[in-house]
N, C-alpha and C positions, 0 to 999 in steps of 0.2 A: 504493497499498499504507498502508496508517495505520499498523499494528506494526510493527517490529521484531522478528527472528524469537528465537525463547528460546538468549542466547549458548550454554546448554551443548547445545544441538544443532547448531547452528552450532559448535560447535567438533569434533564429533561429524564429522561432514561433512567436516570439514577435516584427522582425523587422518593420517599420513601425511609432508602438506609441509613442505615446507622451509622455513627464513624466513633472511634476507631473502627474498620471495613477491613476484611483480605480481599484479597485480589477475587476470592470463591464466590466470593460477598457479591462483590459489584458485580462478578460475571454474570451473575444470577438473575440479581438487582434486572440489571439493560436486559437479559431476556421475557424476564418477564414481563415491562414495559415493551415488550415489540419492535427493541431496539434492530435499527439496520446492521446487515453483515459488517459495514464498517466499523459501527462502533464495536459491537460484539470481538473482533476480531484486536477491536484498536488497546482492548483489554484484556485478552487473554492475549496481548504480547509486552503488557508490562510486568516488570521484576513483582515477584509471586512475596510479598509482605502485607503488611498491616498499612493502611489508606488512615490517612488521622482527621482530614474533610478531605472535599466540592476541591481545594483548590489544587492540592496534594495528588490529585485522580490527574486534575488536567497533565496537572509541570511533566505526569508523566510518563502522558497520553502522546505528548507534544515534545520528549525530549527521545524519541527513538532516531 
């Protein structure tokens, strides 16, 4: 994937997530909210760790 997903779209699909959240929690939430394949793939490509909030997720997605 050449571009990161739109941060606003990304956060829409992660609404309701309780932070800190694991990578697996975030991928599941995105799938539960019918996120695009682009968003799910971007989340799956993030490092496997706990994320303390939406900014940490956006940062991890864009730093690939």
